[in-house]
Residue, then its C-alpha position, 0 to 999 in steps of 0.5 A: m680485507l677489513h671493512h669496519d667503518a660502518l660496523l660495530p667492533s667484531a666482539c659485538r657480532v660474536s658475543m654478549r659483550c656487544l650489549s655492554t659495548v653499545t651501552r658504554w658508547l651511548a652513555a659516552g654520547l650523552l656525556l659529550i652532548g651534556s658537556a657541550a651544554r654545560a660548557a655554554e653555561p656562564g661560570t661553569a668550570d669544564p676543562m676539555t679533558e673532562r668534557l671529552a671523557a666520552c671520546a677517550a672511551c675509544h680514542g684514548s686519553e687526550g686522543r692517544t690510542v696506543g697498540d693494535t686496535y681499530y680506533p685511530s690515535i687523533a692527537g697531534k693531527p691538523a686541526r682543520y682535518l680533525y674538524a672536517q672529519l667530525v663534520n663528515f661524521r655528523d653530516g653523513r659523508r663518513q659512516h659510523t653509527i655511534m660517531a654520527a649519534m654522538l655528534a648529531n646535536l653538536s654545533d660547528r663551533y663546538l666541533g671546532e673546539i674539539a678539533t683544536f684541543y686534539a690538534r694541540q696534544p702530543h701524539a703517543a709512540q706507536p708499536v710498529f706492525d711486523g706482520a707484513t710479507a716482504e712482497q707487501l712491504a716492497t709494493g707498499e713502499r713503491l706506491t707510497r714513495q713513487g705512486d704509479p704514474a701510468r695509472k695516474i696514482p700519485p705517491c702518498q708522499a705527494c699529499h701527506g708530506e715527505a715524512l708522512t706525518g701530515v701537512e698543516p692545516a688540513i692533511p692528516g698524517l699516515r704514520g702511527l695508525p693501526v694497520r687494520y684502520l688504514d686498510a679499512q679506511i682506504s677500502a671504504w673510500k674505494q667502495g664509496a662508503r667514505r667520502a670527502t668534500a668534492p672533489d674527493c681526491m682520496g676516493q679517486i685514488a682509492k678506486a684506482l688501487t687493487g685490494a692487494e695494493i691497499t693492504a700492502i700500502s697499509a702494511w708498509l705505513a703501519s710498519q714505519p716507526y713514528a718519532p715521538d716528536a713528529r709533527p705535521a709539516t708546515s707546507l708541501p714542497a710542490p702543489l698537490p697532484l690532484d684537486c682535493g676539496g677537503v683541503l682547499p683554503 
């Protein structure tokens, strides 16, 4: 099972490419901080696409990461969700050394501008994952669609929408994300390395899942097609099954 959230990419742990990767990230962080300062200067022409060039180093042009990579595509996700994650990285509820360093000196207002920009972008079509076993797919689909009532595990659809494309204004979609990223993030919640504003409903759910179930859910989600025009739902058909601090009004 992969646990990448607080780590540098694996290439950095096994080759001299680590130095160039870290250097690129640090340079990107300085660019992001510098662009925030320039944006505050009257009369400065500084479009968001240019101001966020640092983010494109990992998340792709306008937030559209494509392919089997660890970094998630963030284009088209609900703005309040994206804002909450930026704040969580900055304030330590999510652990990632480079993200924390890049965001440390950015204001709530600027983080809100970043979130709004990415939320307005169309997402990229993603290739489906084809490396899961039939047993994993069956387990992943069952837990995603039905949950496990006996263990008080709600289905993923109960919170992330029937189409699993997220729900406005603050619940993220689960489709179109790399399998390694999904597996690592749910595992990080299970281990307490990733947290959300209390009450942390995802932490509660993840801790009830086994490692094999997390892998199965991740594999099934990543194996589902993601329509190019898919967008977050405007509402859920029923109340959330758990209190979730990150999505409260």
